[in-house]
C-alpha positions in Angstrom: 61.6 89.2 74.2 62.0 86.6 71.4 59.9 84.0 73.3 57.3 86.6 74.1 56.9 87.8 70.5 56.9 84.3 69.0 54.4 83.2 71.7 52.1 86.2 71.0 52.2 85.5 67.2 51.4 81.8 67.7 48.3 82.8 69.6 47.2 85.5 67.2 48.0 84.1 63.8 45.1 82.2 62.4 45.9 79.3 60.1 49.5 79.1 61.3 50.6 75.6 62.0 53.6 75.7 64.5 54.3 72.0 64.0 54.8 72.1 60.2 55.7 75.8 59.5 58.9 77.7 59.9 59.0 80.2 62.8 60.0 82.8 60.2 56.6 82.4 58.5 55.2 84.3 61.5 56.7 87.4 59.8 54.1 87.0 57.0 50.9 88.9 57.1 49.3 91.0 59.8 51.6 91.9 62.8 54.4 90.0 61.0 56.7 93.0 61.6 56.9 91.8 65.2 59.2 89.0 64.0 61.8 91.8 63.3 61.6 92.6 67.0 62.1 89.0 67.9 65.1 88.6 65.6 66.6 91.9 66.9 66.1 90.6 70.5 67.8 87.3 69.7 70.7 89.1 67.9 71.0 91.5 70.8 71.2 88.6 73.3 74.0 86.9 71.3 75.9 90.2 71.1 75.5 90.8 74.8 77.0 87.5 75.6 79.9 88.3 73.2 80.5 91.6 75.1 80.3 89.6 78.4 83.0 87.3 77.2 85.2 90.2 76.1 84.7 91.9 79.6 85.7 88.6 81.3 88.8 88.3 79.1 87.7 85.0 77.7 89.2 83.9 74.4 87.9 86.4 71.9 86.9 83.7 69.5 83.7 83.3 71.6 82.8 86.9 71.1 83.6 86.8 67.4 81.4 83.8 66.9 78.5 85.3 68.9 78.8 88.6 67.1 78.5 86.7 63.8 75.5 84.9 65.1 74.0 88.2 66.2 74.5 89.7 62.8 72.9 86.7 61.1 69.8 86.9 63.3 69.5 90.7 62.8 70.0 90.2 59.0 67.4 87.4 59.0 64.9 89.8 60.7 65.3 92.3 57.9 65.4 89.9 55.0 62.2 88.0 55.5 61.3 84.7 53.9 59.0 86.3 51.4 61.7 88.9 50.4 64.5 86.4 49.7 64.2 82.9 51.2 67.7 81.8 50.3 69.3 84.8 52.1 67.0 84.5 55.1 67.6 80.8 55.6 71.4 81.3 55.0 71.6 84.0 57.7 69.7 81.8 60.2 71.9 78.9 59.3 75.0 81.0 59.8 73.7 82.1 63.1 73.0 78.5 64.2 76.4 77.3 63.1 78.3 80.1 64.9 76.2 79.8 68.0 76.7 76.0 68.1 80.5 76.5 67.8 80.5 79.0 70.6 78.4 76.6 72.7 80.9 73.8 72.0 84.0 75.9 72.5 82.8 77.6 75.7 84.4 75.3 78.3 87.8 75.5 76.5 87.7 79.3 75.9 86.3 80.8 79.1 87.8 80.3 82.5 84.5 80.5 84.4 83.2 77.6 82.3 86.1 75.1 82.6 84.7 72.9 85.4 83.2 69.5 84.8 79.7 70.7 85.6 80.0 73.6 83.3 81.4 71.4 80.5 78.5 68.9 81.0 75.9 71.7 80.8 77.4 73.4 77.8 78.0 70.3 75.8 74.7 68.7 76.7 72.9 71.8 75.5 75.1 71.9 72.4 74.3 68.3 71.6 70.6 68.9 72.2 70.8 71.9 69.9 72.6 70.0 67.2 70.2 67.0 67.4 67.1 69.2 67.2 68.5 71.0 64.2 69.2 67.7 62.5 65.8 66.3 63.5 64.1 69.4 62.0 65.8 68.7 58.7 63.4 65.8 58.0 63.0 63.4 60.9 60.5 65.5 62.8 58.3 68.2 61.4 60.3 71.4 60.7 58.3 73.5 63.2 59.1 71.1 66.0 62.8 70.9 65.2 63.0 74.7 65.0 61.3 75.2 68.3 63.5 72.7 70.1 66.6 74.3 68.6 65.4 77.7 69.8 64.7 76.3 73.2 68.2 74.8 73.6 69.9 78.0 72.3 67.9 80.2 74.7 68.5 77.9 77.6 72.2 78.0 77.0 72.1 81.8 76.5 70.3 82.3 79.8 72.6 80.0 81.7 75.7 81.7 80.2 74.2 85.1 81.0 73.6 84.2 84.6 77.1 82.9 85.0 78.6 86.0 83.4 76.3 88.3 85.5 77.5 86.6 88.7 81.1 87.1 87.6 80.4 90.8 87.0 78.6 91.1 90.3 81.6 89.6 92.2 84.1 91.8 90.5 82.1 94.9 91.2 81.7 94.1 94.9 
């Protein structure tokens, strides 16, 4: 949902520069309310992963971190840049930090992710996420850094969701 909404807004927003502008700026102007949907979807996906970890009896710290990330994304959807930029950016930063911590801690806190392959996948996506956030802070245009960060977070989320789904399917069989 997040990718769909953001992609739609990229195509329809005139004078929007995805290389140099924040993704959150898509919330400004006509159809900007759709970014609330995007932030709600991103928050819901983080919360769903947290619930998945609780159901698989992983260390609850993963769920707590993901619930905090979810709350930050949802809050950022409601507090747009033009309403209060400091709070909006702070909520997104909180979400990024807690999501990154859960990405890093995953192989140590969830039995299904303790293998070498799982550790490599999770930590590689964590490193790519961290590097892209850092690059977006000044080494590459902010829009590029944000989109790379979102890509790595979403890739990690999809991967984790698929693994958790497979665990649920096996336990229900």
